[in-house]
mmCIF file of the C-alpha atoms, coordinates in Angstrom:
data_MODEL
# 
_entry.id   MODEL 
# 
loop_
_atom_site.group_PDB 
_atom_site.id 
_atom_site.type_symbol 
_atom_site.label_atom_id 
_atom_site.label_alt_id 
_atom_site.label_comp_id 
_atom_site.label_asym_id 
_atom_site.label_entity_id 
_atom_site.label_seq_id 
_atom_site.pdbx_PDB_ins_code 
_atom_site.Cartn_x 
_atom_site.Cartn_y 
_atom_site.Cartn_z 
_atom_site.occupancy 
_atom_site.B_iso_or_equiv 
_atom_site.pdbx_formal_charge 
_atom_site.auth_seq_id 
_atom_site.auth_comp_id 
_atom_site.auth_asym_id 
_atom_site.auth_atom_id 
_atom_site.pdbx_PDB_model_num 
ATOM 1   C CA . UNK A 1 1   ? 20.774  -23.885 11.321  1.00 0.00 ? 1   UNK A CA 1 
ATOM 2   C CA . UNK A 1 2   ? 23.589  -23.447 13.833  1.00 0.00 ? 2   UNK A CA 1 
ATOM 3   C CA . UNK A 1 3   ? 23.084  -21.770 17.209  1.00 0.00 ? 3   UNK A CA 1 
ATOM 4   C CA . UNK A 1 4   ? 24.939  -18.591 16.241  1.00 0.00 ? 4   UNK A CA 1 
ATOM 5   C CA . UNK A 1 5   ? 22.670  -18.062 13.231  1.00 0.00 ? 5   UNK A CA 1 
ATOM 6   C CA . UNK A 1 6   ? 19.585  -18.921 15.275  1.00 0.00 ? 6   UNK A CA 1 
ATOM 7   C CA . UNK A 1 7   ? 20.572  -16.417 17.976  1.00 0.00 ? 7   UNK A CA 1 
ATOM 8   C CA . UNK A 1 8   ? 20.751  -13.575 15.425  1.00 0.00 ? 8   UNK A CA 1 
ATOM 9   C CA . UNK A 1 9   ? 17.508  -14.430 13.612  1.00 0.00 ? 9   UNK A CA 1 
ATOM 10  C CA . UNK A 1 10  ? 14.643  -12.022 14.279  1.00 0.00 ? 10  UNK A CA 1 
ATOM 11  C CA . UNK A 1 11  ? 11.948  -13.681 16.378  1.00 0.00 ? 11  UNK A CA 1 
ATOM 12  C CA . UNK A 1 12  ? 8.352   -12.804 17.142  1.00 0.00 ? 12  UNK A CA 1 
ATOM 13  C CA . UNK A 1 13  ? 6.675   -14.637 20.007  1.00 0.00 ? 13  UNK A CA 1 
ATOM 14  C CA . UNK A 1 14  ? 8.951   -17.659 19.651  1.00 0.00 ? 14  UNK A CA 1 
ATOM 15  C CA . UNK A 1 15  ? 8.601   -17.773 15.840  1.00 0.00 ? 15  UNK A CA 1 
ATOM 16  C CA . UNK A 1 16  ? 11.164  -16.552 13.371  1.00 0.00 ? 16  UNK A CA 1 
ATOM 17  C CA . UNK A 1 17  ? 10.016  -13.670 11.167  1.00 0.00 ? 17  UNK A CA 1 
ATOM 18  C CA . UNK A 1 18  ? 9.188   -15.825 8.114   1.00 0.00 ? 18  UNK A CA 1 
ATOM 19  C CA . UNK A 1 19  ? 7.085   -18.227 10.184  1.00 0.00 ? 19  UNK A CA 1 
ATOM 20  C CA . UNK A 1 20  ? 5.309   -15.322 11.899  1.00 0.00 ? 20  UNK A CA 1 
ATOM 21  C CA . UNK A 1 21  ? 4.555   -13.712 8.526   1.00 0.00 ? 21  UNK A CA 1 
ATOM 22  C CA . UNK A 1 22  ? 3.148   -16.980 7.210   1.00 0.00 ? 22  UNK A CA 1 
ATOM 23  C CA . UNK A 1 23  ? 0.990   -17.450 10.308  1.00 0.00 ? 23  UNK A CA 1 
ATOM 24  C CA . UNK A 1 24  ? -0.365  -13.879 10.141  1.00 0.00 ? 24  UNK A CA 1 
ATOM 25  C CA . UNK A 1 25  ? -1.043  -14.354 6.416   1.00 0.00 ? 25  UNK A CA 1 
ATOM 26  C CA . UNK A 1 26  ? -3.313  -17.258 7.353   1.00 0.00 ? 26  UNK A CA 1 
ATOM 27  C CA . UNK A 1 27  ? -4.929  -16.017 10.552  1.00 0.00 ? 27  UNK A CA 1 
ATOM 28  C CA . UNK A 1 28  ? -5.699  -12.431 9.489   1.00 0.00 ? 28  UNK A CA 1 
ATOM 29  C CA . UNK A 1 29  ? -7.932  -13.286 6.510   1.00 0.00 ? 29  UNK A CA 1 
ATOM 30  C CA . UNK A 1 30  ? -9.509  -16.151 8.479   1.00 0.00 ? 30  UNK A CA 1 
ATOM 31  C CA . UNK A 1 31  ? -10.426 -13.664 11.218  1.00 0.00 ? 31  UNK A CA 1 
ATOM 32  C CA . UNK A 1 32  ? -11.643 -10.960 8.829   1.00 0.00 ? 32  UNK A CA 1 
ATOM 33  C CA . UNK A 1 33  ? -13.647 -13.332 6.648   1.00 0.00 ? 33  UNK A CA 1 
ATOM 34  C CA . UNK A 1 34  ? -14.990 -15.077 9.752   1.00 0.00 ? 34  UNK A CA 1 
ATOM 35  C CA . UNK A 1 35  ? -16.031 -11.713 11.171  1.00 0.00 ? 35  UNK A CA 1 
ATOM 36  C CA . UNK A 1 36  ? -17.783 -10.798 7.925   1.00 0.00 ? 36  UNK A CA 1 
ATOM 37  C CA . UNK A 1 37  ? -19.648 -14.092 7.801   1.00 0.00 ? 37  UNK A CA 1 
ATOM 38  C CA . UNK A 1 38  ? -20.464 -13.882 11.508  1.00 0.00 ? 38  UNK A CA 1 
ATOM 39  C CA . UNK A 1 39  ? -21.862 -10.370 11.139  1.00 0.00 ? 39  UNK A CA 1 
ATOM 40  C CA . UNK A 1 40  ? -24.004 -11.618 8.270   1.00 0.00 ? 40  UNK A CA 1 
ATOM 41  C CA . UNK A 1 41  ? -25.293 -14.923 9.632   1.00 0.00 ? 41  UNK A CA 1 
ATOM 42  C CA . UNK A 1 42  ? -25.217 -14.237 13.379  1.00 0.00 ? 42  UNK A CA 1 
ATOM 43  C CA . UNK A 1 43  ? -25.496 -10.460 13.491  1.00 0.00 ? 43  UNK A CA 1 
ATOM 44  C CA . UNK A 1 44  ? -28.120 -10.036 10.786  1.00 0.00 ? 44  UNK A CA 1 
ATOM 45  C CA . UNK A 1 45  ? -26.161 -7.544  8.672   1.00 0.00 ? 45  UNK A CA 1 
ATOM 46  C CA . UNK A 1 46  ? -26.845 -7.970  4.969   1.00 0.00 ? 46  UNK A CA 1 
ATOM 47  C CA . UNK A 1 47  ? -23.747 -7.393  2.800   1.00 0.00 ? 47  UNK A CA 1 
ATOM 48  C CA . UNK A 1 48  ? -23.831 -5.147  -0.223  1.00 0.00 ? 48  UNK A CA 1 
ATOM 49  C CA . UNK A 1 49  ? -22.099 -6.015  -3.492  1.00 0.00 ? 49  UNK A CA 1 
ATOM 50  C CA . UNK A 1 50  ? -18.813 -4.384  -2.433  1.00 0.00 ? 50  UNK A CA 1 
ATOM 51  C CA . UNK A 1 51  ? -18.842 -6.305  0.835   1.00 0.00 ? 51  UNK A CA 1 
ATOM 52  C CA . UNK A 1 52  ? -18.789 -9.478  -1.215  1.00 0.00 ? 52  UNK A CA 1 
ATOM 53  C CA . UNK A 1 53  ? -15.946 -8.096  -3.323  1.00 0.00 ? 53  UNK A CA 1 
ATOM 54  C CA . UNK A 1 54  ? -13.845 -7.675  -0.180  1.00 0.00 ? 54  UNK A CA 1 
ATOM 55  C CA . UNK A 1 55  ? -14.405 -11.297 0.834   1.00 0.00 ? 55  UNK A CA 1 
ATOM 56  C CA . UNK A 1 56  ? -13.018 -12.976 -2.302  1.00 0.00 ? 56  UNK A CA 1 
ATOM 57  C CA . UNK A 1 57  ? -9.408  -11.778 -1.889  1.00 0.00 ? 57  UNK A CA 1 
ATOM 58  C CA . UNK A 1 58  ? -9.473  -12.945 1.741   1.00 0.00 ? 58  UNK A CA 1 
ATOM 59  C CA . UNK A 1 59  ? -10.600 -16.395 0.595   1.00 0.00 ? 59  UNK A CA 1 
ATOM 60  C CA . UNK A 1 60  ? -7.739  -16.447 -1.930  1.00 0.00 ? 60  UNK A CA 1 
ATOM 61  C CA . UNK A 1 61  ? -5.298  -15.349 0.782   1.00 0.00 ? 61  UNK A CA 1 
ATOM 62  C CA . UNK A 1 62  ? -6.403  -18.204 3.020   1.00 0.00 ? 62  UNK A CA 1 
ATOM 63  C CA . UNK A 1 63  ? -5.706  -20.732 0.256   1.00 0.00 ? 63  UNK A CA 1 
ATOM 64  C CA . UNK A 1 64  ? -2.326  -19.171 -0.584  1.00 0.00 ? 64  UNK A CA 1 
ATOM 65  C CA . UNK A 1 65  ? -1.255  -18.971 3.066   1.00 0.00 ? 65  UNK A CA 1 
ATOM 66  C CA . UNK A 1 66  ? -2.358  -22.560 3.688   1.00 0.00 ? 66  UNK A CA 1 
ATOM 67  C CA . UNK A 1 67  ? -0.262  -23.660 0.702   1.00 0.00 ? 67  UNK A CA 1 
ATOM 68  C CA . UNK A 1 68  ? 2.689   -21.779 2.230   1.00 0.00 ? 68  UNK A CA 1 
ATOM 69  C CA . UNK A 1 69  ? 2.574   -24.275 5.092   1.00 0.00 ? 69  UNK A CA 1 
ATOM 70  C CA . UNK A 1 70  ? 3.506   -27.079 2.680   1.00 0.00 ? 70  UNK A CA 1 
ATOM 71  C CA . UNK A 1 71  ? 7.140   -25.916 2.757   1.00 0.00 ? 71  UNK A CA 1 
ATOM 72  C CA . UNK A 1 72  ? 9.467   -24.796 5.556   1.00 0.00 ? 72  UNK A CA 1 
ATOM 73  C CA . UNK A 1 73  ? 8.916   -21.110 6.428   1.00 0.00 ? 73  UNK A CA 1 
ATOM 74  C CA . UNK A 1 74  ? 12.340  -19.939 5.184   1.00 0.00 ? 74  UNK A CA 1 
ATOM 75  C CA . UNK A 1 75  ? 11.964  -21.719 1.815   1.00 0.00 ? 75  UNK A CA 1 
ATOM 76  C CA . UNK A 1 76  ? 11.458  -19.509 -1.224  1.00 0.00 ? 76  UNK A CA 1 
ATOM 77  C CA . UNK A 1 77  ? 8.208   -21.319 -2.078  1.00 0.00 ? 77  UNK A CA 1 
ATOM 78  C CA . UNK A 1 78  ? 6.724   -20.554 1.346   1.00 0.00 ? 78  UNK A CA 1 
ATOM 79  C CA . UNK A 1 79  ? 7.915   -16.936 1.167   1.00 0.00 ? 79  UNK A CA 1 
ATOM 80  C CA . UNK A 1 80  ? 6.447   -16.466 -2.322  1.00 0.00 ? 80  UNK A CA 1 
ATOM 81  C CA . UNK A 1 81  ? 3.091   -17.907 -1.308  1.00 0.00 ? 81  UNK A CA 1 
ATOM 82  C CA . UNK A 1 82  ? 3.102   -15.762 1.844   1.00 0.00 ? 82  UNK A CA 1 
ATOM 83  C CA . UNK A 1 83  ? 3.792   -12.642 -0.224  1.00 0.00 ? 83  UNK A CA 1 
ATOM 84  C CA . UNK A 1 84  ? 1.002   -13.574 -2.656  1.00 0.00 ? 84  UNK A CA 1 
ATOM 85  C CA . UNK A 1 85  ? -1.338  -13.976 0.324   1.00 0.00 ? 85  UNK A CA 1 
ATOM 86  C CA . UNK A 1 86  ? -0.252  -10.517 1.527   1.00 0.00 ? 86  UNK A CA 1 
ATOM 87  C CA . UNK A 1 87  ? -1.044  -9.144  -1.928  1.00 0.00 ? 87  UNK A CA 1 
ATOM 88  C CA . UNK A 1 88  ? -4.536  -10.675 -1.829  1.00 0.00 ? 88  UNK A CA 1 
ATOM 89  C CA . UNK A 1 89  ? -5.089  -9.210  1.646   1.00 0.00 ? 89  UNK A CA 1 
ATOM 90  C CA . UNK A 1 90  ? -3.954  -5.805  0.362   1.00 0.00 ? 90  UNK A CA 1 
ATOM 91  C CA . UNK A 1 91  ? -6.388  -6.063  -2.570  1.00 0.00 ? 91  UNK A CA 1 
ATOM 92  C CA . UNK A 1 92  ? -9.231  -6.582  -0.102  1.00 0.00 ? 92  UNK A CA 1 
ATOM 93  C CA . UNK A 1 93  ? -7.965  -3.582  1.836   1.00 0.00 ? 93  UNK A CA 1 
ATOM 94  C CA . UNK A 1 94  ? -7.882  -1.443  -1.301  1.00 0.00 ? 94  UNK A CA 1 
ATOM 95  C CA . UNK A 1 95  ? -11.473 -2.404  -2.080  1.00 0.00 ? 95  UNK A CA 1 
ATOM 96  C CA . UNK A 1 96  ? -12.276 -1.514  1.529   1.00 0.00 ? 96  UNK A CA 1 
ATOM 97  C CA . UNK A 1 97  ? -10.740 1.955   1.050   1.00 0.00 ? 97  UNK A CA 1 
ATOM 98  C CA . UNK A 1 98  ? -12.897 2.500   -2.021  1.00 0.00 ? 98  UNK A CA 1 
ATOM 99  C CA . UNK A 1 99  ? -16.001 1.164   -0.248  1.00 0.00 ? 99  UNK A CA 1 
ATOM 100 C CA . UNK A 1 100 ? -15.393 3.365   2.807   1.00 0.00 ? 100 UNK A CA 1 
ATOM 101 C CA . UNK A 1 101 ? -14.903 6.310   0.443   1.00 0.00 ? 101 UNK A CA 1 
ATOM 102 C CA . UNK A 1 102 ? -18.265 5.613   -1.154  1.00 0.00 ? 102 UNK A CA 1 
ATOM 103 C CA . UNK A 1 103 ? -19.850 5.407   2.298   1.00 0.00 ? 103 UNK A CA 1 
ATOM 104 C CA . UNK A 1 104 ? -18.274 8.762   3.198   1.00 0.00 ? 104 UNK A CA 1 
ATOM 105 C CA . UNK A 1 105 ? -19.520 10.238  -0.118  1.00 0.00 ? 105 UNK A CA 1 
ATOM 106 C CA . UNK A 1 106 ? -15.915 10.862  -1.270  1.00 0.00 ? 106 UNK A CA 1 
ATOM 107 C CA . UNK A 1 107 ? -16.400 8.623   -4.306  1.00 0.00 ? 107 UNK A CA 1 
ATOM 108 C CA . UNK A 1 108 ? -19.547 8.044   -6.324  1.00 0.00 ? 108 UNK A CA 1 
ATOM 109 C CA . UNK A 1 109 ? -20.961 4.584   -5.898  1.00 0.00 ? 109 UNK A CA 1 
ATOM 110 C CA . UNK A 1 110 ? -23.036 2.485   -8.248  1.00 0.00 ? 110 UNK A CA 1 
ATOM 111 C CA . UNK A 1 111 ? -25.838 4.142   -10.152 1.00 0.00 ? 111 UNK A CA 1 
ATOM 112 C CA . UNK A 1 112 ? -27.666 0.908   -10.910 1.00 0.00 ? 112 UNK A CA 1 
ATOM 113 C CA . UNK A 1 113 ? -28.732 -2.160  -8.967  1.00 0.00 ? 113 UNK A CA 1 
ATOM 114 C CA . UNK A 1 114 ? -25.988 -4.776  -8.682  1.00 0.00 ? 114 UNK A CA 1 
ATOM 115 C CA . UNK A 1 115 ? -27.818 -7.295  -6.492  1.00 0.00 ? 115 UNK A CA 1 
ATOM 116 C CA . UNK A 1 116 ? -29.893 -9.089  -9.090  1.00 0.00 ? 116 UNK A CA 1 
ATOM 117 C CA . UNK A 1 117 ? -28.560 -11.948 -11.153 1.00 0.00 ? 117 UNK A CA 1 
ATOM 118 C CA . UNK A 1 118 ? -29.605 -12.677 -14.712 1.00 0.00 ? 118 UNK A CA 1 
ATOM 119 C CA . UNK A 1 119 ? -32.680 -14.854 -14.686 1.00 0.00 ? 119 UNK A CA 1 
ATOM 120 C CA . UNK A 1 120 ? -34.203 -16.976 -17.367 1.00 0.00 ? 120 UNK A CA 1 
ATOM 121 C CA . UNK A 1 121 ? -37.740 -15.782 -16.696 1.00 0.00 ? 121 UNK A CA 1 
ATOM 122 C CA . UNK A 1 122 ? -39.653 -12.732 -15.573 1.00 0.00 ? 122 UNK A CA 1 
ATOM 123 C CA . UNK A 1 123 ? -41.115 -14.698 -12.669 1.00 0.00 ? 123 UNK A CA 1 
ATOM 124 C CA . UNK A 1 124 ? -37.636 -15.514 -11.325 1.00 0.00 ? 124 UNK A CA 1 
ATOM 125 C CA . UNK A 1 125 ? -36.586 -11.881 -11.664 1.00 0.00 ? 125 UNK A CA 1 
ATOM 126 C CA . UNK A 1 126 ? -39.705 -10.728 -9.823  1.00 0.00 ? 126 UNK A CA 1 
ATOM 127 C CA . UNK A 1 127 ? -39.029 -13.266 -7.065  1.00 0.00 ? 127 UNK A CA 1 
ATOM 128 C CA . UNK A 1 128 ? -35.468 -11.921 -6.674  1.00 0.00 ? 128 UNK A CA 1 
ATOM 129 C CA . UNK A 1 129 ? -36.719 -8.353  -6.494  1.00 0.00 ? 129 UNK A CA 1 
ATOM 130 C CA . UNK A 1 130 ? -39.377 -9.091  -3.877  1.00 0.00 ? 130 UNK A CA 1 
ATOM 131 C CA . UNK A 1 131 ? -37.243 -11.345 -1.677  1.00 0.00 ? 131 UNK A CA 1 
ATOM 132 C CA . UNK A 1 132 ? -33.801 -9.717  -1.833  1.00 0.00 ? 132 UNK A CA 1 
ATOM 133 C CA . UNK A 1 133 ? -32.876 -7.247  0.909   1.00 0.00 ? 133 UNK A CA 1 
ATOM 134 C CA . UNK A 1 134 ? -32.023 -3.855  -0.562  1.00 0.00 ? 134 UNK A CA 1 
ATOM 135 C CA . UNK A 1 135 ? -28.528 -3.056  0.636   1.00 0.00 ? 135 UNK A CA 1 
ATOM 136 C CA . UNK A 1 136 ? -26.835 0.026   -0.728  1.00 0.00 ? 136 UNK A CA 1 
ATOM 137 C CA . UNK A 1 137 ? -23.051 0.286   -0.858  1.00 0.00 ? 137 UNK A CA 1 
ATOM 138 C CA . UNK A 1 138 ? -23.166 3.952   0.178   1.00 0.00 ? 138 UNK A CA 1 
ATOM 139 C CA . UNK A 1 139 ? -25.030 3.392   3.443   1.00 0.00 ? 139 UNK A CA 1 
ATOM 140 C CA . UNK A 1 140 ? -23.265 2.219   6.596   1.00 0.00 ? 140 UNK A CA 1 
ATOM 141 C CA . UNK A 1 141 ? -25.181 -0.510  8.433   1.00 0.00 ? 141 UNK A CA 1 
ATOM 142 C CA . UNK A 1 142 ? -22.891 -0.721  11.459  1.00 0.00 ? 142 UNK A CA 1 
ATOM 143 C CA . UNK A 1 143 ? -20.117 1.364   12.951  1.00 0.00 ? 143 UNK A CA 1 
ATOM 144 C CA . UNK A 1 144 ? -17.521 0.351   15.521  1.00 0.00 ? 144 UNK A CA 1 
ATOM 145 C CA . UNK A 1 145 ? -15.575 3.182   17.169  1.00 0.00 ? 145 UNK A CA 1 
ATOM 146 C CA . UNK A 1 146 ? -16.973 5.517   14.521  1.00 0.00 ? 146 UNK A CA 1 
ATOM 147 C CA . UNK A 1 147 ? -15.724 3.509   11.530  1.00 0.00 ? 147 UNK A CA 1 
ATOM 148 C CA . UNK A 1 148 ? -17.688 1.301   9.154   1.00 0.00 ? 148 UNK A CA 1 
ATOM 149 C CA . UNK A 1 149 ? -16.821 -2.344  8.682   1.00 0.00 ? 149 UNK A CA 1 
ATOM 150 C CA . UNK A 1 150 ? -15.399 -1.490  5.238   1.00 0.00 ? 150 UNK A CA 1 
ATOM 151 C CA . UNK A 1 151 ? -13.064 1.045   6.871   1.00 0.00 ? 151 UNK A CA 1 
ATOM 152 C CA . UNK A 1 152 ? -11.991 -1.496  9.487   1.00 0.00 ? 152 UNK A CA 1 
ATOM 153 C CA . UNK A 1 153 ? -11.315 -4.034  6.742   1.00 0.00 ? 153 UNK A CA 1 
ATOM 154 C CA . UNK A 1 154 ? -9.181  -1.448  4.935   1.00 0.00 ? 154 UNK A CA 1 
ATOM 155 C CA . UNK A 1 155 ? -7.158  -0.593  8.048   1.00 0.00 ? 155 UNK A CA 1 
ATOM 156 C CA . UNK A 1 156 ? -6.629  -4.173  9.203   1.00 0.00 ? 156 UNK A CA 1 
ATOM 157 C CA . UNK A 1 157 ? -6.001  -5.585  5.723   1.00 0.00 ? 157 UNK A CA 1 
ATOM 158 C CA . UNK A 1 158 ? -3.539  -2.933  4.562   1.00 0.00 ? 158 UNK A CA 1 
ATOM 159 C CA . UNK A 1 159 ? -1.771  -2.831  7.931   1.00 0.00 ? 159 UNK A CA 1 
ATOM 160 C CA . UNK A 1 160 ? -1.634  -6.617  8.091   1.00 0.00 ? 160 UNK A CA 1 
ATOM 161 C CA . UNK A 1 161 ? -0.347  -6.911  4.522   1.00 0.00 ? 161 UNK A CA 1 
ATOM 162 C CA . UNK A 1 162 ? 2.406   -4.388  5.282   1.00 0.00 ? 162 UNK A CA 1 
ATOM 163 C CA . UNK A 1 163 ? 3.368   -6.324  8.417   1.00 0.00 ? 163 UNK A CA 1 
ATOM 164 C CA . UNK A 1 164 ? 3.472   -9.613  6.513   1.00 0.00 ? 164 UNK A CA 1 
ATOM 165 C CA . UNK A 1 165 ? 5.712   -8.125  3.812   1.00 0.00 ? 165 UNK A CA 1 
ATOM 166 C CA . UNK A 1 166 ? 8.007   -6.520  6.402   1.00 0.00 ? 166 UNK A CA 1 
ATOM 167 C CA . UNK A 1 167 ? 8.331   -9.775  8.372   1.00 0.00 ? 167 UNK A CA 1 
ATOM 168 C CA . UNK A 1 168 ? 8.896   -11.795 5.216   1.00 0.00 ? 168 UNK A CA 1 
ATOM 169 C CA . UNK A 1 169 ? 11.764  -9.576  4.098   1.00 0.00 ? 169 UNK A CA 1 
ATOM 170 C CA . UNK A 1 170 ? 13.127  -9.249  7.639   1.00 0.00 ? 170 UNK A CA 1 
ATOM 171 C CA . UNK A 1 171 ? 13.343  -13.022 7.871   1.00 0.00 ? 171 UNK A CA 1 
ATOM 172 C CA . UNK A 1 172 ? 15.125  -13.167 4.517   1.00 0.00 ? 172 UNK A CA 1 
ATOM 173 C CA . UNK A 1 173 ? 17.884  -10.827 5.713   1.00 0.00 ? 173 UNK A CA 1 
ATOM 174 C CA . UNK A 1 174 ? 18.528  -12.929 8.810   1.00 0.00 ? 174 UNK A CA 1 
# 
């Protein structure tokens, strides 16, 4: 790239927009998934079924964003993988909106237990029932600044996905 083109390219903290989008697409789900796992294993919060649902798209986003680093940031392959990572992050955010709505009693949650897995014997089922923590999706275990963790996931995921998309397309115009 010549100096005139480089001077006009949008930059964020020393990175061009496409590279910044790719980096955010990796670091945001790493931070959110790390926070979820930390709150579970270090903070003692037991996730409900919907909490787990929000984690899977973040894991997919991490893989997609990591694959985006196998090509130069402006390359169409890297941009496509970055946008797919943003989509996965947005899916987690959408699940977070629904989960926060259930917590706020805006939506109806599950009417049956979703924690138990199918067992081959009655003894295994009884063991699951007696040893599994009962965590309801409609009860908030922890609030930060008045919002549940599901609400924070929704805000950060949807906002982050929008930023990634905006940076990706901003870098394409440059």
